[in-house]
N, C-alpha and C positions, 0 to 999 in steps of 0.2 A: 791571466787569473790569480796566479801567485803573487805579482806585483800588487794586484788590486787588495789582496787579503793582506800584506803586509802593510801596506798603505792605511787600511782601516783599522789595523791593531794599533800602529802608532798613532792614529787620529783619537782612538777611544782613550789611549792611555793619558792624553792630556787632557780629555773632558773629564776623564774619572780621577784627575789630581792623583794618579798612581806612583807619583815620584816618590821614593823614600825620603823623610826627613831625618836630619841627625839625632840619634838618642843619646848622644853624650856630648858634652862640649868640655873643652880644655879651659882649665881656671887655675892660673898660676897666683901668685903671691900679689898682693897691691898695696901700694903705699901712696899716703897722700899728707900733704903739709899744708895747714892754713892759718890764716891769722882772723881774729874777729875782735868783736866788742863783746864786754859781758857787763851785766846789771847784777849786782849782789844785794840781795834782801838780808842784811846782817841781823843777827839775834838781838840786838840792841838798838834803841831810837829808831826814828821813824824815816830817817833820809836813807836812801839808797847810794851804794858805793859803785863806781863804774870804773872800767879800764879796759886795757886790752887784753885779747887773748892768743896764745900760741898753741897750735894744737896739732898733732900727727898721729896717724893711723897706720897699721900695719897687719894686713889680712892674711894669715898662714894659708887659709882655704877661702872656700866660698862663704862660708859664714863665721868662721872663728877668726878673732884677731885679739891685737892689742891696741889701747889708745893713752897717749900721753897729753895732758892738758897743763898749762901754766897760765893762771888766771892773776892778773895784776891789777886787783881791784883798789888798790891804794893810790892811783893817780887821782882818782877825783873821790875824795873823802869828804861830804860835807862835814861830817861829826867830829873830824879830826881824827878819826879810828878807821885805819883801811885793813883790808884783808888780801892777802895774796896765798895762793895755792899752787903747790908742784906735786900733781897725782899722776899715776899710771895704773893700768890694770886692764884685765879682758874685757872684750864687748864681741857681741853676737849681731851679725847684721842680717836683715832680712832684704831679698832683692825683688824688687817689682818693676820691671821696666827701667824707667831713669831715676824711680824713688826709691832710696835705701833707708829705710827706718831701721834704727839698733838700739840696744840696750847695753847697759855698762856698768860695772863695779870697780872703783878706784880706790887706792890706798897711796899716801904720801904724807906730806908736810903742809899744814897750814902756819902761816906766819901773820901774826896781827901787829901791826903800828899804830902806836901812839903820836899823835902829834900836836900836842895842847900849845895854846898861844902862850907865847914867852916861857916855854919851857923846852929842856932838852928833848929831842926824839928817843923813844925806847921802842923796842919790839920784843916778843917772845915767840919762840916756836914750839908747835904741839903736832903730836900725830893726828891726822886726818882722813877720814875716807867718806866717799860718796857712792850712791847709786843714781843712776840716771838713765837717759836715753835722748834720743833726738832724731832728726829727718836730715839725710843729705841729700840733695838734688842734683843728678847730671845735668848740666846746661850747656857744656860744649864736651868736646871729646876727651879734653884732659883737665877741664874746670867743673869741681863741684861747689854748690852753695849749701852751706849749712843753714837750714831755713828755720831751724830751732834746736837747741841742745838745754837739756835742764838738767840740774845735779842738785840733790839733797844732801847737803853736806852734814857731816857731824865732826866735832873734834872733842872727842870725850876728856881729854887732859885740861881743858880751860874751865876754871874754877870747879867748885864741886858739882855743878849741874851739866857741864859742858856748853859748846856752843853748837849751833844748827843753822847756818846759812843757807840759803836758797840761791842757786846760781841760775841765769839765763844768759845763753850766748848765741851770738848771731856771726857768720862768717863767710869766708870763701876759701877755698883749697886748690892747691895743683895736684892733679894725681899722676903719678909715674908710671900707672900700669899701662 
């Protein structure tokens, strides 16, 4: 009789899904480094600049981290004027399964390069900042795809009115977590 009662209790616990689920999970820091391609809609002309991007993120906690971006959009500059930016700043990440949308605010330097025909190359450096966000998708254990990243940049020292390019980036990153 006692054996039947014990078997019944264990059997009912499986049906009732009475196994406890974890109430907390361990989250350490997370680092990813990636490469991508950027398209820049400059504040002048109708042609878009293009070039490679190198980016890295380091998340201190589950949601709070920093991001650094290097956009080299002077590589393909149809109007012979290209823009490179070197930015770093905080980011906030949301996690939903394998999808990781984020928002960021970055500060750094913007370099504008003038390469007119038959004239020497010139460049000028300005303070730049950007507000943006995007979506990283975990496609494998250590590989994240940056499906979209957008930045609304501002270069307040350029001319009296400043410069405000818009940057879109797509890429892939290796995660060291």
